[in-house]
C-alpha positions in Angstrom: -6.6 -11.4 0.7 -9.2 -8.9 -0.5 -10.9 -9.2 -3.9 -12.3 -5.8 -4.5 -11.7 -4.2 -7.9 -8.5 -2.2 -8.2 -7.4 -0.5 -11.4 -4.0 -0.9 -13.1 -3.2 2.6 -12.1 -3.8 1.8 -8.4 -1.8 -1.4 -8.7 1.2 0.5 -10.2 0.9 3.2 -7.5 1.2 0.6 -4.7 3.9 -1.4 -6.4 6.2 1.5 -7.2 6.0 2.6 -3.5 6.4 -0.9 -2.0 9.5 -2.1 -0.1 9.2 -5.9 -0.8 10.3 -7.6 2.3 9.7 -11.2 1.3 13.3 -12.2 2.2 13.5 -10.1 5.4 12.7 -13.1 7.5 14.9 -15.0 10.0 15.0 -18.2 7.8 15.9 -16.3 4.6 18.1 -18.4 2.3 20.1 -17.2 -0.7 17.4 -18.7 -3.0 14.7 -16.8 -1.1 16.7 -13.5 -1.5 17.1 -14.1 -5.3 13.4 -14.9 -5.7 12.5 -11.7 -3.8 14.7 -9.8 -6.3 13.0 -11.5 -9.3 9.6 -10.6 -7.9 10.7 -7.0 -7.3 11.9 -6.7 -10.9 8.7 -8.3 -12.3 6.4 -5.9 -10.4 8.7 -2.9 -10.2 8.7 -2.6 -6.5 10.6 0.3 -4.9 13.1 -1.7 -2.9 14.2 -5.1 -1.5 15.1 -4.9 2.2 17.3 -7.6 3.5 19.6 -8.4 6.5 23.1 -6.9 6.1 24.7 -10.1 5.1 22.6 -10.3 1.9 23.0 -6.7 0.7 25.9 -7.4 -1.7 23.9 -10.2 -3.3 20.8 -7.9 -3.6 22.9 -5.1 -5.1 24.2 -7.4 -7.7 20.8 -8.8 -8.5 19.2 -5.4 -8.8 22.0 -3.5 -10.6 20.6 -1.2 -13.3 17.0 -1.7 -12.4 16.4 1.4 -10.3 15.1 -0.8 -7.4 16.9 0.0 -4.2 18.9 -2.6 -2.2 17.8 -1.7 1.3 19.9 -2.6 4.3 18.2 -2.9 7.7 20.1 -1.6 10.6 19.5 -2.7 14.2 16.8 -5.0 13.0 14.6 -6.1 14.5 15.2 -5.0 18.2 17.0 -1.7 17.8 18.9 -2.3 21.0 22.4 -2.6 19.5 24.8 0.1 20.4 25.2 3.1 18.2 28.7 2.0 17.3 27.4 -1.4 16.0 24.6 0.4 14.0 27.1 2.7 12.4 29.4 -0.2 11.4 26.4 -2.0 9.9 25.7 1.1 7.9 29.2 1.6 6.7 29.5 -2.0 5.6 26.1 -1.8 3.9 27.4 1.1 1.9 30.4 -0.8 0.8 28.2 -3.7 -0.2 25.9 -1.5 -2.3 23.0 -0.4 -0.1 20.9 2.5 -1.5 18.6 2.9 1.5 18.7 2.2 5.2 15.8 1.1 7.5 16.9 1.6 11.0 15.1 0.5 14.2 15.3 3.1 16.9 16.0 2.2 20.5 12.4 1.7 21.6 13.3 1.1 25.3 15.1 4.4 25.4 12.2 6.2 23.8 9.8 4.7 26.4 12.2 5.9 29.1 12.0 9.4 27.6 15.7 9.4 26.9 15.1 11.4 23.8 18.7 12.6 23.5 19.9 9.0 23.2 17.3 8.1 20.6 18.1 11.2 18.6 21.9 10.8 18.6 21.6 7.1 17.8 19.6 7.9 14.7 21.8 10.9 13.8 24.9 8.8 13.7 23.4 6.6 11.0 21.7 9.4 9.2 25.0 11.2 8.8 26.5 8.2 7.2 23.5 7.8 4.9 23.4 11.4 3.8 27.1 11.6 3.2 26.5 8.8 0.6 23.4 10.5 -0.8 20.9 7.9 0.4 17.9 7.9 2.7 17.3 6.5 6.2 14.0 5.5 7.7 13.5 5.3 11.5 11.3 2.4 12.6 9.5 3.2 15.9 7.5 0.1 16.6 4.1 1.8 17.1 2.6 -1.4 18.8 4.6 -0.6 21.9 3.8 3.2 22.0 1.1 5.5 23.1 0.2 8.4 20.7 2.3 10.7 22.9 5.3 8.3 22.4 4.7 8.3 18.7 4.8 12.1 18.6 8.0 12.1 20.6 9.6 9.6 18.2 8.7 11.9 15.3 10.5 14.8 17.0 13.6 12.7 17.7 13.7 11.5 14.1 13.2 15.0 12.6 15.9 16.4 14.9 18.3 13.6 14.0 17.9 14.2 10.2 16.0 11.0 9.3 14.1 11.0 6.0 11.1 8.8 7.0 9.3 7.6 10.1 8.2 4.0 9.7 5.6 2.3 11.8 6.8 -1.2 12.5 9.4 -3.9 11.7 6.6 -6.5 11.3 8.4 -8.7 13.9 6.8 -7.3 17.1 3.4 -6.0 18.3 1.4 -3.7 16.2 1.0 -3.0 12.5 0.4 -0.2 10.1 -3.0 1.5 10.7 -4.7 4.5 9.2 -4.8 6.1 12.6 -1.1 5.9 13.1 -0.3 7.0 9.5 -2.5 10.1 9.8 -1.0 10.9 13.3 2.6 10.5 12.1 1.9 12.5 8.9 0.4 15.4 10.8 3.2 15.4 13.4 5.9 15.2 10.7 4.5 18.3 9.1 6.6 17.9 6.0 9.9 17.2 7.8 9.7 13.5 7.4 7.9 11.1 5.0 5.9 8.2 6.4 6.3 4.5 5.7 3.5 2.1 6.6 4.7 -1.4 7.7 3.1 -4.3 9.4 0.0 -6.3 8.3 -0.1 -5.0 4.7 -1.2 -8.1 2.8 -2.9 -6.8 -0.4 -3.1 -3.9 -2.8 -6.2 -2.6 -1.0 -4.4 -2.3 2.3 -1.7 -0.3 0.6 -4.1 2.0 -1.1 -6.0 2.6 2.2 -2.7 3.5 4.0 -1.5 5.7 1.2 -4.9 7.5 1.3 -4.2 8.1 5.1 -0.8 9.7 4.2 1.7 6.9 3.7 4.5 7.7 1.2 6.0 4.2 1.2 4.7 0.8 2.1 6.2 -2.6 3.2 4.8 -5.9 2.1 5.7 -9.5 1.7 4.6 -12.5 -0.5 0.8 -12.1 -0.2 0.9 -9.0 -2.4 2.8 -10.8 -5.1 0.5 -13.8 -4.8 -2.5 -11.4 -5.2 -1.0 -9.9 -8.3 -0.4 -13.3 -9.8 -3.9 -14.4 -8.9 -5.2 -11.4 -10.9 -3.3 -12.9 -13.9 -0.4 -10.5 -13.8 3.1 -11.9 -14.5 4.8 -8.5 -14.5 4.1 -4.7 -14.8 
């Protein structure tokens, strides 16, 4: 955890753009999900992403707060069929999801089957947009060359996604300033950029936002840092 000075304005900037993924772990219990929601309310994080089975709980916990219950789709591998991904999205909407984070089919991208990748994302994006919510496409930058990352941006833009997101945090790679700048330039205003993977403190978030990230993902270390600063809430 870094200890450099950050202002309250900088802390608020990171927190209001942070998807708080403390409960997006394989061993998440209902109590862990509720604690993540309490932390999010205390520090005014942007969203609480969880596995689909917890979306209804999160929607209830966050009702009226303006914090988005975020449903992950095809997480973490992205290799489910498009049919399965669309059913997860449809159920997520019924349970109260206000955002989707969807893992693309990375293997198909690496095989240069861009039509498959695009149509897979488009199927979920259409469901999301019909309900007036956003979808982020997770591309797992740790497996990709820069050319692959550029191709992924084109697939997501064509499919109608709202964001390109670097990583799930469950595989190789993490959010880097190089990748954020690359994705931001390639997106050229068609997509926003979400930095995810390895963001453990406010300073990490500020650096990636300076590189062009519009949203961030982080887990418990950021909340621990804020509490170590003497903050109980924002």
